[in-house]
PAVONU-432814 format. One record per residue (C-alpha): x, y, z. Coordinates in nm, 3 decimals. Each point is the difference from the previous one (the first is absolute). Example, Ala and Ser with C-alpha at 12.3 -4.5 7.8 and 13.67 -1.06 7.14 Angstrom:
<atoms>
X: 1.230	Y: -0.450	Z: 0.780 $
X: 0.137	Y: 0.344	Z: -0.066 $
</atoms>
This chain:
<atoms>
X: 4.119	Y: -17.578	Z: -14.682 $
X: 0.214	Y: 0.197	Z: -0.260 $
X: -0.138	Y: 0.231	Z: -0.281 $
X: 0.123	Y: 0.117	Z: -0.324 $
X: 0.134	Y: 0.340	Z: 0.098 $
X: -0.142	Y: 0.285	Z: -0.150 $
X: 0.153	Y: 0.289	Z: -0.213 $
X: -0.269	Y: 0.258	Z: 0.108 $
X: 0.211	Y: 0.300	Z: 0.075 $
X: 0.264	Y: -0.107	Z: -0.263 $
X: 0.083	Y: 0.283	Z: -0.301 $
X: 0.055	Y: -0.061	Z: -0.323 $
X: 0.323	Y: 0.149	Z: -0.123 $
X: -0.131	Y: -0.009	Z: -0.374 $
X: -0.345	Y: 0.025	Z: -0.082 $
X: -0.076	Y: -0.371	Z: -0.173 $
X: -0.161	Y: -0.072	Z: -0.340 $
X: -0.410	Y: -0.015	Z: 0.024 $
X: 0.098	Y: -0.324	Z: -0.199 $
X: 0.188	Y: -0.173	Z: 0.287 $
X: -0.307	Y: 0.030	Z: 0.186 $
X: -0.209	Y: -0.170	Z: -0.253 $
X: 0.042	Y: -0.383	Z: -0.137 $
X: 0.142	Y: -0.081	Z: -0.300 $
X: -0.274	Y: -0.196	Z: -0.140 $
X: -0.303	Y: 0.225	Z: 0.093 $
X: -0.223	Y: 0.081	Z: -0.251 $
X: 0.031	Y: 0.389	Z: 0.065 $
X: 0.275	Y: -0.023	Z: -0.256 $
X: -0.182	Y: -0.193	Z: -0.245 $
X: -0.302	Y: 0.255	Z: -0.014 $
X: 0.325	Y: 0.301	Z: 0.007 $
X: 0.113	Y: -0.123	Z: -0.298 $
X: -0.299	Y: -0.100	Z: -0.151 $
X: -0.102	Y: 0.388	Z: 0.036 $
X: 0.308	Y: 0.141	Z: -0.083 $
X: -0.019	Y: -0.186	Z: -0.384 $
X: -0.281	Y: 0.216	Z: -0.049 $
X: -0.018	Y: 0.296	Z: -0.236 $
X: -0.120	Y: 0.345	Z: 0.208 $
X: 0.107	Y: 0.257	Z: -0.309 $
X: -0.391	Y: 0.105	Z: 0.021 $
X: 0.006	Y: 0.085	Z: 0.385 $
X: 0.363	Y: 0.151	Z: -0.029 $
X: -0.164	Y: 0.234	Z: -0.294 $
X: -0.294	Y: 0.082	Z: 0.164 $
X: 0.222	Y: 0.126	Z: 0.306 $
X: 0.216	Y: 0.206	Z: -0.164 $
X: -0.028	Y: 0.363	Z: 0.062 $
X: -0.045	Y: 0.209	Z: 0.319 $
X: -0.186	Y: -0.086	Z: 0.321 $
X: 0.019	Y: -0.253	Z: 0.287 $
X: 0.217	Y: -0.298	Z: -0.109 $
X: -0.218	Y: -0.315	Z: -0.020 $
X: 0.104	Y: -0.346	Z: 0.150 $
X: 0.144	Y: -0.217	Z: -0.274 $
X: -0.326	Y: -0.255	Z: -0.130 $
X: 0.217	Y: -0.285	Z: 0.036 $
X: 0.089	Y: 0.038	Z: 0.353 $
X: -0.427	Y: 0.018	Z: 0.100 $
X: 0.032	Y: -0.284	Z: -0.272 $
X: 0.216	Y: -0.227	Z: 0.232 $
X: -0.142	Y: 0.069	Z: 0.322 $
X: -0.363	Y: -0.065	Z: -0.120 $
X: 0.098	Y: -0.317	Z: -0.154 $
X: 0.166	Y: -0.109	Z: 0.311 $
X: -0.265	Y: 0.092	Z: 0.195 $
X: -0.208	Y: -0.209	Z: -0.213 $
X: 0.229	Y: -0.311	Z: 0.075 $
X: -0.010	Y: 0.101	Z: 0.348 $
X: -0.372	Y: 0.001	Z: 0.058 $
X: 0.049	Y: 0.355	Z: 0.073 $
X: -0.270	Y: 0.228	Z: -0.187 $
X: -0.090	Y: 0.308	Z: 0.226 $
X: 0.199	Y: 0.310	Z: -0.149 $
X: 0.051	Y: 0.105	Z: 0.355 $
X: 0.142	Y: -0.318	Z: 0.099 $
X: 0.210	Y: -0.011	Z: -0.262 $
X: 0.125	Y: 0.360	Z: 0.025 $
X: 0.125	Y: -0.119	Z: 0.365 $
X: 0.165	Y: -0.308	Z: -0.117 $
X: 0.226	Y: 0.214	Z: -0.229 $
X: 0.081	Y: 0.189	Z: 0.347 $
X: 0.061	Y: -0.307	Z: 0.179 $
X: 0.013	Y: -0.294	Z: -0.174 $
X: 0.391	Y: -0.077	Z: -0.176 $
X: -0.168	Y: -0.195	Z: -0.284 $
X: -0.208	Y: 0.340	Z: -0.114 $
X: 0.288	Y: 0.246	Z: 0.110 $
X: 0.195	Y: -0.171	Z: -0.270 $
X: -0.224	Y: -0.037	Z: -0.261 $
X: -0.094	Y: 0.395	Z: 0.059 $
X: 0.350	Y: 0.103	Z: -0.029 $
X: -0.020	Y: 0.146	Z: 0.370 $
X: -0.254	Y: 0.244	Z: -0.138 $
X: -0.346	Y: 0.035	Z: 0.216 $
X: -0.339	Y: 0.030	Z: -0.227 $
X: -0.294	Y: 0.094	Z: 0.257 $
X: -0.318	Y: -0.202	Z: -0.076 $
X: -0.195	Y: 0.240	Z: -0.176 $
X: 0.313	Y: -0.001	Z: -0.248 $
X: -0.041	Y: -0.405	Z: -0.060 $
X: -0.373	Y: 0.014	Z: -0.025 $
X: -0.031	Y: 0.252	Z: -0.255 $
X: 0.278	Y: -0.173	Z: -0.194 $
X: -0.150	Y: -0.387	Z: 0.045 $
X: -0.354	Y: 0.229	Z: -0.095 $
X: 0.104	Y: 0.202	Z: -0.297 $
X: 0.275	Y: -0.206	Z: -0.196 $
X: -0.258	Y: -0.270	Z: -0.212 $
X: 0.250	Y: -0.007	Z: -0.283 $
X: 0.295	Y: -0.045	Z: 0.205 $
X: -0.106	Y: -0.274	Z: 0.235 $
X: -0.155	Y: -0.166	Z: -0.334 $
X: 0.335	Y: 0.032	Z: -0.144 $
X: 0.170	Y: -0.167	Z: 0.335 $
X: -0.229	Y: -0.296	Z: -0.018 $
X: 0.062	Y: -0.034	Z: -0.395 $
X: 0.350	Y: 0.027	Z: 0.035 $
X: -0.020	Y: -0.346	Z: 0.299 $
X: -0.160	Y: -0.176	Z: -0.338 $
X: 0.287	Y: 0.123	Z: -0.188 $
X: 0.263	Y: -0.107	Z: 0.274 $
X: -0.133	Y: -0.363	Z: 0.009 $
X: -0.002	Y: -0.043	Z: -0.349 $
X: 0.356	Y: 0.087	Z: -0.037 $
X: 0.053	Y: -0.238	Z: 0.258 $
X: -0.166	Y: -0.257	Z: -0.190 $
X: -0.281	Y: -0.090	Z: 0.251 $
X: -0.290	Y: 0.098	Z: -0.209 $
X: -0.093	Y: -0.274	Z: -0.270 $
X: -0.329	Y: 0.142	Z: -0.112 $
X: -0.083	Y: -0.312	Z: -0.072 $
X: -0.291	Y: -0.074	Z: 0.274 $
X: -0.202	Y: 0.300	Z: 0.167 $
X: -0.243	Y: -0.021	Z: 0.245 $
X: -0.221	Y: 0.307	Z: 0.105 $
X: -0.194	Y: 0.032	Z: 0.309 $
X: -0.198	Y: 0.312	Z: 0.147 $
X: -0.001	Y: 0.058	Z: 0.391 $
X: -0.230	Y: 0.254	Z: 0.205 $
X: 0.164	Y: 0.236	Z: 0.209 $
X: -0.168	Y: 0.199	Z: 0.265 $
X: -0.019	Y: 0.399	Z: -0.070 $
X: 0.130	Y: 0.264	Z: 0.249 $
X: -0.358	Y: 0.069	Z: 0.069 $
X: -0.277	Y: -0.076	Z: 0.246 $
X: -0.377	Y: -0.131	Z: -0.071 $
X: -0.141	Y: 0.333	Z: 0.223 $
X: 0.122	Y: 0.240	Z: -0.270 $
X: -0.242	Y: -0.148	Z: -0.266 $
X: -0.283	Y: 0.216	Z: -0.110 $
X: -0.301	Y: -0.063	Z: -0.240 $
X: -0.018	Y: 0.287	Z: -0.314 $
X: -0.272	Y: 0.174	Z: 0.181 $
X: 0.185	Y: 0.068	Z: 0.290 $
X: 0.308	Y: 0.078	Z: -0.164 $
X: -0.232	Y: 0.311	Z: -0.207 $
X: -0.104	Y: 0.108	Z: 0.345 $
X: 0.326	Y: 0.058	Z: 0.103 $
X: 0.155	Y: 0.167	Z: -0.334 $
X: -0.303	Y: 0.207	Z: -0.011 $
X: 0.048	Y: 0.162	Z: 0.346 $
X: 0.372	Y: 0.017	Z: -0.022 $
X: -0.094	Y: 0.200	Z: -0.354 $
X: -0.242	Y: 0.230	Z: 0.200 $
X: 0.244	Y: 0.076	Z: 0.263 $
X: 0.272	Y: 0.061	Z: -0.249 $
X: -0.275	Y: 0.240	Z: -0.140 $
X: -0.108	Y: 0.130	Z: 0.307 $
X: -0.350	Y: 0.045	Z: -0.200 $
X: -0.218	Y: -0.274	Z: 0.133 $
X: -0.121	Y: -0.138	Z: 0.325 $
X: -0.010	Y: -0.350	Z: 0.081 $
X: -0.349	Y: -0.037	Z: 0.063 $
X: -0.030	Y: 0.046	Z: -0.341 $
X: 0.221	Y: -0.285	Z: -0.071 $
X: -0.194	Y: -0.251	Z: 0.254 $
X: -0.358	Y: 0.105	Z: -0.155 $
X: 0.128	Y: -0.107	Z: -0.330 $
X: 0.157	Y: -0.321	Z: 0.120 $
X: -0.184	Y: -0.108	Z: 0.278 $
X: -0.352	Y: 0.162	Z: 0.034 $
X: -0.113	Y: 0.040	Z: 0.378 $
X: 0.350	Y: -0.116	Z: 0.089 $
X: 0.151	Y: 0.266	Z: 0.214 $
X: 0.343	Y: -0.008	Z: -0.001 $
X: 0.256	Y: -0.239	Z: -0.053 $
X: -0.011	Y: -0.101	Z: 0.398 $
X: -0.344	Y: -0.124	Z: -0.058 $
X: 0.137	Y: -0.215	Z: -0.278 $
X: -0.117	Y: -0.382	Z: 0.045 $
X: 0.136	Y: -0.293	Z: -0.183 $
X: -0.079	Y: 0.009	Z: -0.425 $
X: -0.032	Y: -0.365	Z: -0.051 $
X: 0.302	Y: -0.168	Z: 0.121 $
X: 0.236	Y: 0.331	Z: -0.033 $
X: 0.065	Y: 0.182	Z: 0.280 $
X: -0.090	Y: 0.379	Z: -0.128 $
X: 0.012	Y: 0.184	Z: 0.312 $
X: 0.371	Y: -0.071	Z: 0.117 $
X: 0.146	Y: 0.071	Z: -0.338 $
X: -0.195	Y: 0.311	Z: -0.072 $
X: 0.075	Y: 0.129	Z: 0.383 $
X: 0.357	Y: -0.097	Z: -0.036 $
X: 0.081	Y: 0.202	Z: -0.346 $
X: -0.206	Y: 0.303	Z: 0.078 $
X: 0.130	Y: 0.051	Z: 0.324 $
X: 0.358	Y: 0.023	Z: -0.150 $
X: -0.145	Y: 0.283	Z: -0.219 $
X: -0.139	Y: 0.182	Z: 0.306 $
X: 0.275	Y: -0.045	Z: 0.258 $
X: 0.268	Y: 0.109	Z: -0.274 $
X: 0.004	Y: 0.403	Z: -0.061 $
X: 0.199	Y: -0.026	Z: -0.279 $
X: -0.108	Y: -0.102	Z: -0.373 $
X: 0.358	Y: -0.252	Z: -0.044 $
X: -0.185	Y: -0.268	Z: 0.175 $
X: -0.354	Y: 0.054	Z: -0.168 $
X: 0.168	Y: -0.006	Z: -0.315 $
X: 0.150	Y: -0.306	Z: 0.057 $
X: -0.332	Y: -0.177	Z: 0.090 $
X: -0.197	Y: 0.134	Z: -0.302 $
X: 0.301	Y: -0.183	Z: -0.203 $
X: -0.039	Y: -0.270	Z: 0.200 $
X: -0.331	Y: -0.015	Z: -0.062 $
X: 0.054	Y: 0.075	Z: -0.382 $
X: 0.208	Y: -0.306	Z: -0.036 $
X: -0.244	Y: -0.220	Z: 0.158 $
X: -0.251	Y: 0.100	Z: -0.232 $
X: 0.198	Y: -0.070	Z: -0.290 $
X: 0.029	Y: -0.373	Z: 0.129 $
X: -0.364	Y: -0.047	Z: -0.038 $
X: 0.037	Y: 0.086	Z: -0.333 $
X: 0.260	Y: -0.147	Z: -0.091 $
X: -0.132	Y: -0.329	Z: 0.166 $
X: -0.314	Y: -0.179	Z: 0.107 $
X: 0.025	Y: 0.008	Z: 0.370 $
X: -0.222	Y: 0.044	Z: 0.279 $
X: 0.264	Y: 0.180	Z: 0.243 $
X: 0.279	Y: 0.166	Z: -0.013 $
X: 0.290	Y: 0.067	Z: 0.273 $
X: 0.047	Y: 0.357	Z: 0.056 $
X: 0.387	Y: -0.152	Z: 0.149 $
X: 0.095	Y: -0.156	Z: -0.303 $
X: -0.248	Y: 0.049	Z: -0.276 $
X: 0.159	Y: -0.233	Z: -0.251 $
X: 0.000	Y: -0.303	Z: 0.266 $
X: -0.310	Y: -0.242	Z: -0.124 $
X: -0.178	Y: -0.246	Z: 0.224 $
X: 0.131	Y: -0.353	Z: -0.074 $
X: -0.043	Y: -0.331	Z: 0.179 $
X: 0.302	Y: -0.144	Z: 0.196 $
X: 0.117	Y: -0.301	Z: 0.077 $
X: -0.217	Y: -0.030	Z: 0.279 $
X: -0.326	Y: 0.061	Z: -0.178 $
X: 0.001	Y: 0.390	Z: 0.148 $
X: -0.041	Y: 0.287	Z: -0.225 $
X: 0.268	Y: 0.279	Z: 0.065 $
X: 0.099	Y: 0.297	Z: -0.185 $
X: 0.308	Y: -0.161	Z: -0.194 $
X: 0.176	Y: 0.010	Z: -0.339 $
X: 0.090	Y: -0.272	Z: -0.246 $
X: 0.394	Y: -0.061	Z: -0.028 $
X: 0.132	Y: -0.228	Z: -0.315 $
X: 0.296	Y: -0.188	Z: -0.046 $
X: 0.141	Y: -0.174	Z: -0.268 $
X: 0.296	Y: -0.239	Z: 0.098 $
X: 0.253	Y: -0.231	Z: -0.180 $
X: 0.053	Y: -0.350	Z: 0.054 $
X: 0.377	Y: -0.035	Z: 0.002 $
X: 0.083	Y: 0.190	Z: 0.311 $
X: -0.350	Y: 0.166	Z: 0.099 $
X: 0.093	Y: 0.339	Z: -0.109 $
X: -0.293	Y: 0.256	Z: -0.025 $
X: 0.010	Y: 0.093	Z: -0.376 $
X: -0.302	Y: 0.247	Z: 0.011 $
X: -0.266	Y: 0.117	Z: 0.280 $
X: -0.263	Y: 0.266	Z: 0.023 $
X: -0.294	Y: 0.076	Z: 0.211 $
X: -0.353	Y: 0.113	Z: -0.077 $
X: -0.333	Y: 0.006	Z: 0.119 $
X: -0.170	Y: -0.266	Z: -0.138 $
X: -0.182	Y: -0.252	Z: 0.247 $
X: 0.115	Y: -0.289	Z: -0.223 $
X: 0.260	Y: -0.097	Z: -0.216 $
X: -0.171	Y: -0.045	Z: -0.321 $
X: 0.149	Y: 0.273	Z: -0.208 $
X: 0.339	Y: 0.022	Z: 0.121 $
X: 0.166	Y: -0.265	Z: -0.156 $
X: 0.067	Y: 0.183	Z: -0.323 $
X: 0.113	Y: 0.318	Z: 0.146 $
X: 0.258	Y: -0.248	Z: 0.163 $
X: 0.147	Y: -0.171	Z: -0.264 $
X: 0.048	Y: 0.356	Z: -0.165 $
X: 0.189	Y: 0.139	Z: 0.320 $
X: 0.213	Y: -0.339	Z: -0.049 $
X: 0.091	Y: 0.074	Z: -0.350 $
X: 0.044	Y: 0.382	Z: 0.102 $
X: 0.274	Y: -0.179	Z: 0.241 $
X: 0.156	Y: -0.262	Z: -0.162 $
X: -0.039	Y: 0.028	Z: -0.370 $
X: -0.276	Y: -0.221	Z: -0.199 $
X: -0.081	Y: -0.328	Z: 0.138 $
X: 0.070	Y: -0.269	Z: -0.256 $
X: -0.262	Y: -0.219	Z: -0.155 $
X: -0.093	Y: -0.287	Z: 0.202 $
X: 0.067	Y: 0.167	Z: 0.353 $
X: -0.174	Y: -0.168	Z: 0.246 $
X: -0.292	Y: 0.219	Z: 0.162 $
X: -0.128	Y: -0.111	Z: 0.399 $
X: -0.259	Y: 0.189	Z: 0.118 $
X: -0.307	Y: -0.091	Z: 0.227 $
X: -0.398	Y: -0.067	Z: -0.075 $
X: -0.036	Y: 0.372	Z: 0.071 $
X: 0.170	Y: 0.079	Z: -0.332 $
X: -0.199	Y: -0.234	Z: -0.163 $
X: -0.172	Y: 0.179	Z: -0.290 $
X: -0.076	Y: -0.029	Z: -0.351 $
X: 0.176	Y: 0.353	Z: -0.087 $
X: 0.307	Y: -0.096	Z: 0.194 $
X: 0.052	Y: -0.347	Z: -0.177 $
X: -0.053	Y: 0.170	Z: -0.333 $
X: 0.264	Y: 0.243	Z: 0.096 $
X: 0.263	Y: -0.274	Z: 0.091 $
X: -0.068	Y: -0.201	Z: -0.290 $
X: 0.015	Y: 0.293	Z: -0.262 $
X: 0.372	Y: 0.062	Z: 0.158 $
X: 0.060	Y: -0.388	Z: -0.047 $
X: 0.010	Y: -0.032	Z: 0.382 $
X: -0.042	Y: -0.356	Z: 0.153 $
X: -0.259	Y: 0.129	Z: 0.284 $
X: -0.099	Y: -0.252	Z: 0.326 $
X: -0.285	Y: 0.182	Z: 0.152 $
X: -0.293	Y: -0.269	Z: 0.168 $
X: -0.350	Y: 0.058	Z: -0.060 $
X: -0.209	Y: 0.172	Z: 0.267 $
X: -0.127	Y: -0.325	Z: 0.208 $
X: -0.363	Y: -0.057	Z: -0.004 $
X: -0.188	Y: -0.058	Z: 0.275 $
X: 0.001	Y: -0.362	Z: 0.196 $
X: -0.295	Y: -0.195	Z: -0.105 $
X: -0.196	Y: -0.116	Z: 0.289 $
X: -0.098	Y: -0.408	Z: -0.002 $
X: -0.307	Y: 0.061	Z: 0.031 $
X: -0.017	Y: 0.266	Z: -0.300 $
X: -0.222	Y: -0.128	Z: -0.353 $
X: 0.266	Y: -0.196	Z: -0.246 $
X: -0.241	Y: 0.102	Z: -0.269 $
X: 0.045	Y: 0.385	Z: 0.120 $
X: 0.405	Y: -0.082	Z: -0.024 $
X: -0.050	Y: -0.138	Z: -0.327 $
X: -0.099	Y: 0.329	Z: -0.150 $
X: 0.291	Y: 0.220	Z: 0.125 $
X: 0.193	Y: 0.214	Z: -0.258 $
X: 0.314	Y: -0.227	Z: -0.009 $
X: -0.209	Y: -0.256	Z: -0.137 $
X: -0.130	Y: 0.208	Z: -0.313 $
X: 0.243	Y: -0.075	Z: -0.307 $
X: 0.075	Y: 0.297	Z: -0.238 $
X: -0.073	Y: -0.045	Z: -0.344 $
X: 0.261	Y: 0.265	Z: -0.173 $
X: -0.110	Y: -0.012	Z: -0.316 $
X: -0.327	Y: 0.085	Z: 0.017 $
X: 0.067	Y: 0.203	Z: 0.352 $
X: -0.254	Y: -0.212	Z: 0.169 $
X: 0.002	Y: -0.186	Z: 0.351 $
X: -0.138	Y: -0.343	Z: 0.003 $
X: -0.170	Y: -0.103	Z: 0.356 $
X: 0.021	Y: -0.356	Z: 0.137 $
X: -0.343	Y: -0.112	Z: -0.169 $
X: 0.170	Y: 0.125	Z: -0.351 $
X: -0.248	Y: 0.307	Z: -0.010 $
X: 0.210	Y: 0.289	Z: -0.163 $
X: -0.010	Y: 0.356	Z: 0.154 $
X: 0.081	Y: 0.263	Z: -0.266 $
X: 0.190	Y: 0.396	Z: 0.063 $
X: -0.246	Y: 0.260	Z: 0.082 $
X: 0.199	Y: 0.265	Z: 0.112 $
X: 0.315	Y: 0.181	Z: 0.093 $
X: 0.072	Y: 0.222	Z: 0.323 $
X: 0.198	Y: 0.174	Z: 0.230 $
X: 0.002	Y: -0.042	Z: 0.384 $
X: 0.111	Y: 0.286	Z: 0.161 $
X: 0.069	Y: -0.132	Z: 0.344 $
X: 0.225	Y: -0.304	Z: -0.150 $
X: 0.122	Y: 0.277	Z: -0.273 $
X: -0.046	Y: -0.314	Z: -0.262 $
X: -0.183	Y: -0.080	Z: -0.312 $
X: -0.232	Y: -0.339	Z: 0.001 $
X: -0.232	Y: -0.152	Z: -0.241 $
X: -0.342	Y: -0.128	Z: 0.063 $
X: -0.098	Y: -0.329	Z: -0.168 $
X: -0.400	Y: -0.092	Z: 0.007 $
X: -0.103	Y: -0.350	Z: -0.012 $
X: -0.303	Y: -0.001	Z: -0.296 $
X: -0.154	Y: -0.385	Z: 0.082 $
X: -0.021	Y: 0.012	Z: 0.387 $
X: -0.381	Y: 0.050	Z: 0.043 $
X: -0.007	Y: -0.361	Z: -0.157 $
X: 0.260	Y: -0.167	Z: 0.251 $
X: -0.107	Y: -0.191	Z: 0.311 $
X: 0.299	Y: 0.096	Z: 0.148 $
X: -0.062	Y: 0.371	Z: -0.023 $
X: -0.081	Y: 0.077	Z: 0.362 $
X: 0.327	Y: -0.154	Z: 0.092 $
X: 0.219	Y: 0.176	Z: -0.261 $
X: -0.183	Y: 0.378	Z: 0.090 $
X: -0.167	Y: 0.182	Z: 0.263 $
X: -0.121	Y: 0.241	Z: -0.265 $
X: -0.352	Y: 0.065	Z: 0.042 $
X: -0.040	Y: -0.055	Z: -0.424 $
X: 0.190	Y: -0.302	Z: 0.042 $
X: 0.272	Y: 0.059	Z: -0.269 $
X: 0.380	Y: -0.025	Z: 0.074 $
X: 0.213	Y: 0.275	Z: -0.026 $
X: 0.372	Y: -0.015	Z: 0.046 $
X: 0.209	Y: 0.265	Z: 0.065 $
X: 0.339	Y: -0.043	Z: -0.107 $
X: 0.335	Y: 0.195	Z: 0.012 $
X: 0.231	Y: 0.162	Z: -0.307 $
X: 0.261	Y: -0.294	Z: -0.085 $
X: -0.161	Y: -0.264	Z: 0.174 $
X: 0.148	Y: -0.239	Z: -0.197 $
X: 0.345	Y: 0.099	Z: 0.127 $
X: -0.118	Y: -0.025	Z: 0.327 $
X: -0.108	Y: -0.383	Z: -0.071 $
X: 0.344	Y: -0.055	Z: -0.145 $
X: 0.205	Y: 0.154	Z: 0.313 $
X: -0.263	Y: -0.203	Z: 0.233 $
X: 0.040	Y: -0.356	Z: -0.201 $
X: 0.414	Y: 0.089	Z: 0.057 $
X: -0.037	Y: 0.053	Z: 0.341 $
X: -0.147	Y: -0.360	Z: 0.049 $
X: 0.341	Y: -0.130	Z: -0.111 $
X: 0.257	Y: -0.105	Z: 0.242 $
X: 0.278	Y: 0.203	Z: -0.148 $
X: -0.227	Y: 0.320	Z: 0.018 $
X: -0.079	Y: -0.061	Z: 0.399 $
X: 0.385	Y: -0.063	Z: 0.038 $
X: 0.101	Y: 0.331	Z: -0.152 $
X: -0.279	Y: 0.182	Z: 0.172 $
X: 0.079	Y: -0.145	Z: 0.329 $
X: 0.336	Y: 0.153	Z: 0.005 $
X: -0.177	Y: 0.338	Z: 0.021 $
X: -0.070	Y: -0.077	Z: 0.363 $
X: 0.361	Y: -0.013	Z: 0.031 $
X: 0.113	Y: 0.344	Z: -0.155 $
X: -0.254	Y: 0.268	Z: 0.008 $
X: -0.222	Y: -0.104	Z: 0.358 $
X: 0.342	Y: -0.028	Z: 0.209 $
X: 0.127	Y: 0.398	Z: -0.161 $
X: -0.312	Y: 0.119	Z: 0.112 $
X: -0.002	Y: -0.150	Z: 0.339 $
X: 0.382	Y: 0.072	Z: 0.018 $
X: -0.065	Y: 0.410	Z: -0.002 $
X: -0.307	Y: -0.044	Z: 0.209 $
X: 0.150	Y: -0.184	Z: 0.275 $
X: 0.375	Y: 0.049	Z: -0.034 $
X: -0.010	Y: 0.341	Z: -0.083 $
X: -0.314	Y: 0.090	Z: 0.208 $
X: -0.185	Y: 0.114	Z: -0.297 $
X: -0.353	Y: -0.031	Z: 0.093 $
X: -0.137	Y: 0.331	Z: -0.067 $
X: 0.099	Y: 0.326	Z: -0.190 $
X: 0.133	Y: 0.344	Z: 0.200 $
X: -0.058	Y: 0.215	Z: -0.233 $
X: -0.318	Y: 0.113	Z: -0.226 $
X: -0.137	Y: 0.050	Z: -0.333 $
X: 0.059	Y: -0.228	Z: -0.282 $
X: 0.352	Y: 0.190	Z: -0.087 $
X: 0.135	Y: -0.041	Z: 0.314 $
X: -0.125	Y: -0.369	Z: 0.059 $
X: 0.185	Y: -0.120	Z: -0.343 $
X: 0.327	Y: 0.179	Z: 0.122 $
X: -0.027	Y: -0.154	Z: 0.359 $
X: -0.031	Y: -0.384	Z: -0.164 $
X: 0.281	Y: 0.064	Z: -0.286 $
X: 0.241	Y: 0.032	Z: 0.290 $
X: -0.174	Y: -0.278	Z: 0.177 $
X: 0.097	Y: -0.193	Z: -0.315 $
X: 0.341	Y: 0.137	Z: -0.056 $
X: 0.066	Y: -0.121	Z: 0.335 $
X: -0.138	Y: -0.325	Z: -0.096 $
X: 0.230	Y: -0.024	Z: -0.276 $
X: 0.281	Y: 0.101	Z: 0.177 $
X: 0.023	Y: -0.216	Z: 0.249 $
X: -0.074	Y: -0.268	Z: -0.252 $
X: 0.322	Y: 0.085	Z: -0.206 $
X: 0.169	Y: 0.025	Z: 0.336 $
X: -0.036	Y: -0.303	Z: 0.115 $
X: 0.065	Y: -0.162	Z: -0.329 $
X: 0.351	Y: 0.153	Z: -0.009 $
X: 0.078	Y: -0.106	Z: 0.340 $
X: -0.064	Y: -0.325	Z: -0.115 $
X: 0.229	Y: 0.040	Z: -0.279 $
X: 0.255	Y: 0.099	Z: 0.175 $
X: -0.035	Y: -0.322	Z: 0.191 $
X: 0.060	Y: -0.206	Z: -0.248 $
X: 0.349	Y: 0.177	Z: -0.174 $
X: -0.153	Y: 0.319	Z: -0.174 $
X: 0.258	Y: 0.288	Z: 0.065 $
X: -0.293	Y: 0.284	Z: 0.204 $
X: 0.183	Y: 0.271	Z: 0.259 $
X: -0.297	Y: 0.218	Z: 0.172 $
X: 0.216	Y: 0.227	Z: 0.205 $
X: -0.101	Y: 0.376	Z: -0.085 $
X: -0.052	Y: -0.112	Z: -0.367 $
X: -0.159	Y: -0.266	Z: -0.166 $
X: 0.207	Y: -0.223	Z: -0.252 $
X: -0.074	Y: -0.273	Z: -0.231 $
X: 0.258	Y: -0.231	Z: -0.214 $
X: -0.228	Y: 0.094	Z: -0.277 $
X: 0.001	Y: 0.404	Z: 0.052 $
X: -0.375	Y: -0.010	Z: 0.040 $
X: -0.010	Y: 0.260	Z: 0.286 $
X: 0.359	Y: 0.184	Z: 0.048 $
</atoms>
């Protein structure tokens, strides 16, 4: 059998251009051209003057975007690619930033990385692949870089914090702290489970670290961690906080398990599937994220025109959201949350008195029950948990009604209705969502925003965060969305070249219309 002859010992007379080793239609050329279009004057001014030279931010942006496209997210793996992979060598312009430089740049340049994402939206808009006629918003839970074992309740946190403070002051013995917090229990080694939390292991871990370290640096670091964790308890009504990533929250994933995570939000344009807005938040549900998403879309793309269709699932359904969209003269398509399915054995008389069967008399501000009895306005309250106002309506003749037992379980036999604000607008939207046209429009959402989430989770391998803290995870998610948009643009341009558009991807990116040069 004859084998192809090897050129193992052949020496190049002239060193080759590294671009000759990269396919001419490689996406790295789009990444390079895209970043080269950006304005880095702010960084150039900042880095002027004496001191060690810095790596150009454009170089670091290029390798970070390319690494997201290649499912490489570890800063050490990116640094290794810059030394060994010809694509990264080309994008890094033969420089070799170390992993710490790459990690710090990704963590500390929130404004620049946000601007990188915004520029992908601008580039797509200039190419004409963003229509802004129909948008879909959705959220997805992404696991934080933190373990359940690192979580503590506030009592344990105060014990750790007090012990560290005492060590720093060198004035109070540990026994006094233990007596105050645990009574007759002597020492952290004797601590048992407190409820469902393993107090012993957490306290032991951090106190041992303080005792082991002879320098104040580690003690101050733990003190700062405890301080940040206590701030999270004050900021949010949570039962326990992670000492690894204090800003993460316990959220329910698709498998029904609770894990430390963040809630990622995206809004996608229906024309080509470009992500036009993204964010990361600590909310466990999507209810309060629709307005921020619309505001981000308008910040990135300009004011939305009247009648723009906004699609979102039932998690975004609230009177406040519907009223906000109506005020902006946008066209919402948001289904009402599904009611619990009624069983065949349930009493038909009980179903008859569901709140949906009560009619509203707008003129008198009253509700009319199926028995033609009126419920009058009683008061207005605020629900802290759901962050919304609601109105209470109370029946007047309920005690005389023969169906009062089917209508209410209250001991006084008087029916009350709890009505959220903007109930009229909610009912109008509910009626609209029952039409065939609305169902068709809303059905398109599943073909646009859900595949976008599946794309970055499956194709880019983005199922958990590598960084920690809300600021850092937002940077990481901006890079992910940047990579998603650039791949969409790249596929679009390749298709355009196949049907005759003049496109060259070879060290520079050129279009007939001069969008990128």
